[in-house]
C-alpha positions in Angstrom: -13.5 21.7 -3.3 -11.7 18.8 -5.5 -13.2 20.3 -8.6 -11.9 23.7 -7.7 -8.3 22.5 -7.8 -5.9 24.1 -10.2 -5.4 21.1 -13.1 -1.7 21.5 -12.3 -1.6 20.5 -8.9 -3.8 17.2 -9.1 -0.8 15.6 -11.4 0.0 12.4 -9.9 3.3 13.4 -8.3 1.6 16.3 -6.9 -1.3 14.3 -5.4 1.3 11.4 -4.4 3.3 14.4 -2.2 -0.2 15.4 -0.8 -0.9 11.8 0.4 2.4 11.4 1.7 2.4 14.6 3.4 -1.1 14.2 5.0 -0.5 10.4 6.1 3.1 9.5 5.9 4.0 6.7 3.3 4.0 4.5 6.7 0.5 5.4 7.5 -0.8 4.8 4.4 0.4 1.5 4.2 -0.8 0.7 7.9 -4.3 1.8 7.0 -6.2 -1.3 6.1 -8.5 0.5 3.3 -5.5 2.8 1.9 -3.3 -0.4 1.8 -6.0 -2.5 -0.5 -6.0 0.8 -3.0 -2.6 0.8 -3.1 -2.2 -3.2 -3.5 -4.4 -2.6 -6.7 -2.0 -0.2 -8.2 0.8 -3.0 -7.9 2.0 -5.1 -11.1 1.3 -8.6 -10.8 5.2 -9.7 -10.2 5.5 -7.0 -7.7 2.1 -8.7 -5.9 3.4 -12.2 -6.2 6.8 -11.2 -4.7 5.1 -9.7 -2.0 3.1 -12.5 -1.0 5.7 -14.8 -1.5 7.8 -12.7 1.3 4.6 -12.9 3.5 4.3 -16.5 3.1 0.8 -15.8 1.9 -1.6 -18.0 0.2 -3.2 -16.8 -2.8 -5.6 -19.2 -4.0 -5.3 -17.9 -7.7 -5.8 -14.4 -6.7 -2.6 -12.5 -5.4 -4.7 -9.0 -5.1 -7.3 -10.3 -3.0 -5.1 -12.1 -1.2 -3.0 -9.0 -0.2 -5.8 -7.0 0.1 -7.4 -9.2 2.7 -4.7 -9.6 5.1 -4.8 -8.3 8.5 -1.7 -6.7 10.1 -1.3 -6.3 13.8 1.0 -3.6 15.1 4.2 -5.0 15.9 3.6 -8.7 14.2 6.4 -10.3 12.2 4.2 -9.9 9.0 4.0 -6.1 9.3 7.3 -5.7 9.8 8.1 -7.9 6.5 5.9 -5.5 4.5 7.4 -2.8 5.9 10.8 -4.1 5.0 9.9 -4.5 1.4 8.9 -0.9 1.2 12.1 0.2 3.0 9.6 2.0 5.8 9.5 2.0 9.3 6.2 1.3 11.1 
């Protein structure tokens, strides 16, 4: 099915719209696997900022530290992460 998509429909902006319409921005951030993929797209400075805001020890690999955090629903850490992206869980 993906191979049959119109090339104009697979532009990054269109894909972003599709994803957010299917899952919602908060839903993407709340999902462990989606969040891990999104973290890999961050610039290093952005990743470091988020890790500092979450008081997350990075042990030299900020991306791994962010990918591996578990967020309990309603936790302070979850709220902080969502606030950084101006989202409501």
